[in-house]
Each structure stands twice: as C-alpha cells, then as structure tokens.
C-alpha positions in Angstrom: -22.1 -9.4 17.4 -19.8 -12.2 15.8 -16.5 -12.2 17.6 -13.4 -14.2 16.1 -13.1 -16.3 19.1 -14.2 -20.0 19.4 -17.1 -20.4 22.0 -16.8 -23.9 21.9 -13.6 -23.7 24.0 -14.9 -21.1 26.6 -13.5 -22.1 29.9 -16.4 -21.4 32.2 -19.1 -23.1 29.9 -20.1 -25.3 33.0 -21.2 -22.5 34.9 -25.0 -21.8 35.2 -25.7 -18.3 33.8 -29.2 -18.1 35.3 -27.7 -18.6 38.7 -25.3 -16.1 38.1 -27.9 -13.7 37.0 -30.2 -14.5 39.8 -27.6 -14.0 42.5 -26.5 -10.6 41.1 -30.1 -9.4 41.0 -30.6 -10.5 44.6 -27.3 -8.8 45.7 -28.5 -5.6 44.2 -31.8 -5.7 45.9 -29.9 -6.2 49.1 -27.8 -3.2 48.4 -30.9 -0.9 47.6 -34.5 -2.4 47.3 -35.4 0.5 45.0 -32.6 -0.2 42.5 -34.5 -1.8 39.9 -37.2 1.2 39.8 -34.5 3.5 38.8 -33.6 4.8 35.3 -30.5 2.7 33.7 -28.4 5.7 34.0 -29.0 6.1 37.7 -28.5 2.5 38.1 -25.0 2.7 36.3 -23.8 5.6 38.4 -25.0 3.5 41.5 -22.8 0.6 40.7 -19.7 2.7 40.0 -19.9 4.9 43.0 -21.4 2.8 46.0 -19.4 2.8 49.2 -17.4 0.1 50.8 -20.1 -1.0 53.2 -22.6 -1.4 50.2 -19.9 -3.4 48.1 -19.3 -5.7 51.2 -23.0 -6.3 51.3 -23.0 -7.1 47.7 -20.2 -9.5 48.0 -21.8 -11.0 51.3 -24.9 -12.0 49.4 -22.9 -13.4 46.4 -21.0 -15.6 48.6 -24.0 -17.2 50.4 -26.0 -17.5 47.0 -23.4 -18.9 44.8 -21.0 -20.9 47.3 -23.2 -21.3 50.4 -20.6 -19.4 52.4 -22.2 -17.2 55.2 -20.0 -14.6 56.9 -20.4 -11.0 58.6 -19.6 -7.9 56.8 -16.5 -7.6 58.7 -15.4 -10.8 57.5 -16.3 -10.5 53.9 -13.0 -9.0 52.4 -11.0 -11.8 54.3 -13.3 -14.5 53.1 -13.3 -13.2 49.6 -9.5 -13.2 49.3 -9.2 -16.8 50.3 -11.7 -18.2 47.6 -9.6 -20.4 45.1 -9.4 -19.2 41.6 -11.7 -21.8 40.1 -14.6 -20.3 42.5 -13.3 -16.7 42.2 -14.0 -16.7 38.5 -17.8 -17.6 39.4 -17.9 -14.6 42.1 -16.2 -12.3 39.6 -18.8 -13.0 36.9 -21.6 -12.2 39.3 -19.7 -9.1 40.6 -19.3 -7.8 37.2 -23.2 -7.7 36.8 -23.2 -5.5 40.0 -20.5 -3.2 39.1 -19.9 -2.9 35.2 -21.4 -0.1 32.8 -22.5 -0.1 29.3 -23.8 -2.9 26.9 -21.3 -5.1 27.9 -20.9 -4.4 31.5 -17.4 -3.1 31.0 -15.3 -2.7 34.3 -12.1 -0.9 34.1 -9.7 -2.6 36.7 -7.4 0.2 37.2 -7.0 2.9 39.9 -8.3 6.2 39.2 -8.4 9.7 41.0 -10.8 10.3 43.8 -14.3 10.8 42.6 -13.6 9.8 39.1 -15.0 6.9 37.3 -15.0 5.5 33.8 -18.3 7.3 33.2 -16.3 10.4 32.9 -14.3 9.4 30.1 -16.8 8.9 26.7 -14.0 7.2 24.6 -11.2 4.9 25.3 -9.0 7.8 23.8 -10.3 10.4 26.5 -9.2 7.9 29.3 -5.7 6.9 27.7 -4.9 10.7 27.0 -6.0 11.7 30.6 -3.6 9.0 31.8 -0.8 10.0 29.7 -1.2 13.5 31.1 -1.0 12.1 34.5 2.1 10.0 33.8 3.9 12.8 32.2 3.1 15.1 35.2 4.3 12.4 37.8 7.4 11.7 35.8 8.4 15.6 35.5 7.9 15.8 39.3 9.8 12.6 40.3 12.7 12.9 37.6 13.9 16.7 37.3 15.7 15.7 34.0 12.7 14.2 32.3 12.1 15.6 29.0 8.7 14.4 28.2 7.4 12.1 25.5 5.0 12.8 22.7 1.5 11.0 23.1 1.1 7.6 21.5 -1.8 5.1 22.1 -1.7 3.0 25.1 2.0 2.9 26.1 0.8 1.2 29.3 -1.9 -1.6 28.9 -5.1 -1.6 30.9 -7.0 -4.4 32.4 -10.7 -4.8 32.5 -13.7 -7.2 32.5 -16.7 -7.6 30.2 -19.5 -9.8 29.2 -19.4 -11.1 25.5 -22.4 -13.1 24.3 -23.7 -13.6 27.9 -20.1 -15.0 28.9 -17.6 -13.4 31.3 -14.2 -12.5 30.2 -11.1 -11.0 31.9 -9.5 -8.6 29.2 -6.3 -6.5 28.5 -6.5 -3.5 26.3 -3.2 -2.4 24.7 -2.0 -1.0 21.7 -0.2 -2.9 18.5 3.1 -1.3 19.4 3.0 -2.5 23.1 1.6 -5.8 22.3 4.5 -6.5 20.0 7.1 -5.0 22.4 5.8 -7.3 25.2 6.0 -10.3 22.7 9.5 -9.2 22.0 10.4 -9.1 25.8 9.2 -12.6 26.3 11.4 -13.8 23.4 14.5 -11.9 24.4 14.2 -13.7 28.0 14.9 -17.1 26.3 17.2 -16.1 23.7 19.4 -14.3 26.1 19.3 -17.3 28.5 20.7 -19.3 25.4 23.4 -16.8 24.8 24.5 -16.5 28.6 23.0 -19.2 30.7 21.9 -17.9 34.2 19.6 -18.3 37.2 18.8 -16.4 40.3 20.1 -17.9 43.7 19.2 -17.0 47.2 21.2 -14.2 48.6 22.3 -14.4 52.4 19.5 -11.9 53.4 16.7 -13.5 51.3 13.6 -13.9 53.6 14.9 -12.0 56.4 12.4 -10.3 58.4 12.3 -6.3 57.8 9.6 -4.1 59.4 6.2 -5.3 58.4 7.4 -7.7 55.7 10.7 -9.5 54.5 13.7 -9.0 52.3 13.8 -10.1 48.7 17.5 -11.0 48.2 18.2 -13.1 45.2 21.5 -12.9 43.3 22.2 -13.5 39.6 24.5 -16.3 38.9 25.8 -16.2 35.2 28.6 -18.4 35.8 31.2 -15.5 35.8 29.4 -13.6 32.9 27.2 -11.5 35.3 28.8 -8.1 34.1 28.4 -9.1 30.4 24.7 -10.3 31.1 23.9 -6.9 32.8 25.3 -5.0 29.9 23.5 -7.0 27.2 20.2 -6.6 29.2 20.9 -2.8 29.5 21.2 -2.8 25.7 18.2 -4.8 25.1 16.3 -2.3 27.4 17.2 0.6 25.3 16.3 -1.3 21.9 12.8 -2.4 23.0 12.1 1.1 24.1 13.3 2.4 20.6 11.2 -0.3 19.0 8.1 0.6 20.6 8.4 4.3 19.7 9.3 3.3 16.1 6.3 1.1 15.9 4.1 3.7 17.4 5.0 6.1 15.0 4.7 3.9 12.1 1.2 2.6 13.3 -0.2 6.1 14.0 -0.5 6.3 10.1 -2.4 3.0 9.7 -6.2 2.7 9.3 -8.1 2.2 12.5 -8.2 -1.5 13.5 -8.8 -3.8 16.5 -7.2 -7.4 16.7 -8.5 -9.8 19.2 -6.0 -12.4 20.7 -6.5 -15.3 23.2 -3.2 -16.2 25.1 -4.8 -19.1 26.8 -4.1 -18.0 30.3 -4.6 -21.1 32.7 -8.2 -21.6 33.6 -9.1 -17.9 32.9 -11.2 -16.7 30.0 -8.8 -14.1 28.9 -8.7 -11.9 25.8 -6.3 -9.3 24.2 -7.9 -6.3 22.6 -5.2 -4.6 20.5 -5.7 -1.4 19.1 -3.7 0.2 16.3 -3.5 3.6 17.1 -5.1 6.9 18.6 -7.8 7.2 15.8 -9.0 3.7 16.9 -9.4 4.6 20.5 -11.4 7.8 19.4 -14.0 5.7 17.6 -14.5 3.4 20.8 -16.9 4.3 23.4 -16.9 2.7 26.8 -20.6 2.3 27.0 -20.8 0.6 23.5 -17.4 -1.1 23.6 -18.4 -4.2 21.5 -20.6 -2.7 18.9 -17.9 0.1 18.3 -15.3 -2.3 17.7 -17.1 -4.8 15.5 -16.6 -2.9 12.2 -12.8 -2.4 13.1 -12.1 -5.8 13.7 -9.1 -7.2 11.6 -7.4 -10.4 10.9 -5.1 -11.3 13.7 -2.4 -12.8 11.2 -1.2 -9.3 10.6 0.0 -9.2 14.2 1.5 -12.6 14.1 3.5 -11.7 10.9 4.6 -8.3 12.6 5.9 -10.2 15.6 7.7 -12.7 13.4 9.5 -9.7 11.4 10.5 -8.1 14.6 11.6 -11.2 16.4 14.0 -11.8 13.4 15.4 -8.4 13.9 15.6 -8.7 17.7 17.5 -11.8 17.5 19.9 -10.5 15.0 20.5 -7.3 17.3 20.9 -9.4 20.4 23.7 -11.8 18.6 25.7 -8.9 17.3 25.7 -7.1 20.6 26.5 -10.5 22.4 29.6 -11.1 20.2 30.7 -7.2 20.6 30.1 -7.6 24.4 32.2 -10.8 24.8 35.0 -9.3 22.5 35.2 -5.7 23.8 33.3 -5.0 26.9 35.3 -4.8 30.1 33.0 -5.9 33.0 35.4 -4.5 35.5 34.1 -1.1 34.8 31.2 -1.0 37.0 28.3 1.4 36.3 27.1 3.4 39.3 23.7 2.3 40.4 21.4 3.4 43.2 21.4 0.5 45.8 18.0 -0.6 46.6 16.4 -2.7 49.3 13.3 -4.7 48.3 10.8 -5.5 51.1 7.9 -8.0 50.2 4.5 -8.0 52.2 3.6 -11.2 53.7 1.7 -13.6 51.7 2.7 -11.7 48.4 3.4 -15.1 46.6 0.5 -16.9 47.8 -1.3 -16.8 44.5 1.7 -18.3 42.7 1.5 -21.5 44.6 
C-alpha cells in the first residue's frame, strides 16, 4: 500500500525488525505452545482476551529477549513501567505483534466494557456510535439538565497502534471537525496570552500531602486581569464548541475522505488519521484498516487551508471580544463556580521529566 508519509524519516529505522518478530514469536510460544497451530481467527481472539498472567508472561519474555532484563512475573509490571521511552518503543512494537488484530495488527488503546473487544465492532462507525451512546447515557445520568446531542463522527478522538509497511506507529483517529477544533485550541492559547499575558504560580497549598496523593494548587497570575481573562476563556470555550458543531454539520455532507497527518511528536512515530464524516467511518473495517482507507486518502492541503481559514475567524472573534471585555466587562461580578480540590497521584509527572 502506498502511504503519503516519508519512510526515510521514520524514527525507528534503526530497529532490527527481524529481532522484534523473533521476540514476539518466542513470547507467544511461551504463552501457549499450541498458538501457531490455531486458525488465525482463534489466534486473534486469544491475543485480545488473554488474562493478566498470560500478558505478564509475554512481557517477561520480551524484556528478556529484547533488553536482556530478567524478572519474575510479580516484577514485570513495575519493570515495564520504568523502561525509558526510547526502549519502550521497541517493546511496544513487539507487544503490538502479540496483541493487535487484522492485516495491520491494529490495537485500540482505549477502555472498553467488560468482555468487549475491538472484534465486537466490524467498522469504525460501529465502535464510534457505540461510544456515542455510552457518552450520552453517562451525561444524562450525571447531568439532569443535559438535553442530548445529535451524533456526528468522532467528537472524541481515539488512540491506537498499528503496523504500516512493516513499521510500528502510534496513531490518533479523529474527525476533520475535531482535528480543526484542536488546532484552533492551540492557536487560541498563544493568541490569548498575547492579548492578556499570564502565567500560573504556585499557591500556598501546592504539593501539600492529601490522602494518597498531593494537592495541585496553581494560581493564575494575569497582573490584575484575572477576571477579564476568565471571561475571555469562557467565551472561547463556547465559540470552539459551536465551531465544532458547525464544521461537523458542514462536513457531514462531504464525500468520504481520509487525511493523514504527521505532527512529529518527539521521538515517537506518530500519525493522525483524520476522517471526514460518518460515511467515511462506515467504509473502514478494523481488520482491513489500511486497505480500506487507501482509496479514500485525500490531499492534506485541504486540511491546512481549512485551519488557516478558521484561524483567521478565531483571531477576529477573540480580538473583538477582548476589546468588548476590556471596555464593558465588570470583573467584580463573580460567577458562581463549584469549588474543587485537585489531588494528584504520586509520580504523575514523572514522564514529563
């Protein structure tokens, strides 16, 4: 399959693929010595439904085979969590070969209901619509005044992993409307900071031990314009939600298309798969992901231009509302908000070091 990505810049090109495959094969044999005698359907089901002890056995073999690390089953999870990211990519590659499904070894890195796997959903639409129903039910239970929302493709992105031309990739699946909204969110952060310079500073309780964690107490410092900044952010939130809905409605009438983007995230090979609408999702099966999207791949320049257009509208909106707030808004009128205490688990920021 021809993909619109530059394989010459592949970030894990130095990895020995044969070594990865051999380690994965050895791990599956250790999990069940009959594995390679089974039909492919049974193998797939086994990879997705294996119990925790079997998963730990596979991880144990991969650690030994690829990194020369020997440990007991009880130590596996702790050892795996302490692996540096450069080596973790290698382990994740091999782990994908022991857990993925379909032609591309797709592994959906999202939570699912008990006794449910990606094999229970034939197409991306089946999965996404089921998730939509779950979210709607949860919102109605948690918020009595919630009025519901019509279905549009991928309001929430999903993370997955796959093999492309024998190379390992992390990936994000999202809709065109959601991708543009996320880009606008990033633009707005910098633009608002230009309008109202601000930063977060430590509050008096930051880092204070609380139960099994510690308090996160950071205060916003906008040099006396905290109220105005809060109001501008409040208006931005409403604008972005309206923008997402408008774009979703517009793109729902577009021809099915898939755009592939590369945001160059650190040392990870990471791609974005951007789906135009519901009809696009209905044409893509999990087990034939890449072969199904191939005829739908469109030029990414369309996405780039759409972001430019929406960015201009966003900046115009923020500029006008900033001027209105500075001239007419009274920061002494405090909106009622429920006070929350944020407790962070120990080690939560370790991966950011």
